[in-house]
N, C-alpha and C positions, 0 to 999 in steps of 0.2 A: 131847370134854368128857364127864365122867362125871356122871350124875345119880343122886342117892340119893332114893328115894321114901319119903316120910314114912308113918308107920303109919296115918294117916287116909285114905290112898288105897289102893286095891286092888292086891294083888301082880300082878294081870293086866296092869297097866301095863308091867311089865318086858318081857314077851315082845312086846307090841305095839310098844313103843319100839325094842327090839332089831331087830325086823323092818324098822324105818324107819332103821336105822343108828345109833341112839343107844345109847351105853354106859350102861345103866341097871341099878340094883340096888335092891331093896326092903329097907328097914331090917331086916325079919325075917331076912334072910340075913346080917346083920352083928351085930345085938344083940337084946336082949330087947324085947318089945312094950311094956313099961312104962318104957323108958329115958326119962329126962327130955330135953326138947328141947335143953337146953344141951349135953348129951353128943353128940347127933346133930349139932348145930351145930359142936362141936369136931372131930368125926370128919370132917365135910365140909371144914373148914379144912385139917386134916392130910392129907387125901386129895385135895385140889383138886377137890372135887365141888360140884355145884349141888344145892341142896335143893329138891325139888318137893313142895308141901304144899297142904292145903286149909284150914289155919287161919292165924291172924294172929300166932301166938307168935314165929315166926322174924323177922318184920318188926319186932316189938317188941324182940327181942334185938339186931337190927342197930341200931335207933335208940338203945337204951341203951348199947351198947358202942362205938358210933361207929367201926366197923371197915370195911374195904374188902372184906370177904369173910366167909363164903362168899356167892356169889350165891344168891338165893332167888327161886323162881317160886311165887307164890300163886295158886291157882285159886279164884275166888269165885263159882262158879255153883252152881245147885241140883243139876244132873246132872253129876257129876264122873267119869262112867264113861269108859273109854278109847274105847268105841264112839261116844260123843257128842263127846269133846273131843280125840281124838288128833291130828287134822289141825291144830287150833289150837295145840296144844303143840309139835308138830314145826315149824310155821311160826314160832312165837315163838323157839324155840331157834335156828333158822336166821337169821331176820331180825335178831335182837338178839345174835348170837354175840359180836361185838366187845364189846358192853356187858357181857355175861355174863362174858366172860373178864377184863374189867377190874374187875368188881364192880358188881352191880346188884340192885335189888329190883324184880321185875316182877310186877304184879298184873293178872290176867286176870279180867274179868267178862263178862257176856252180850254186851256191845257193843264192848269195846275192851281193849287191853293198854296199861297205863301203866308206863313205865320210869323208875325213880329211880336215879341214879348214886350209888354208895356213896362215902363214908359219908353216911347220911341224918341 
């Protein structure tokens, strides 16, 4: 599965995820920093990618459009650095791979990961 990392997360996520076997790319490698979220959303659909983000905009897009994809992983913690969250993200990608491949919105906070099957 390919993961596109949103602008609000550090590009260092790419190398850390790749070391764990995850096909990852940061949006800055694809498009402009000020690209609207809907364009990143469309790119993810066309490229069968999962969006990894720190904001709620992609969840809102999923709710408004009522689509089955792309899958979105939202991390809702204070410290979103790979050094702090890498194990959690890799675990979620592995544990919920079937849901992600079918279409899911996964929200990760300090205590748990919540999975919502698309469309929401």
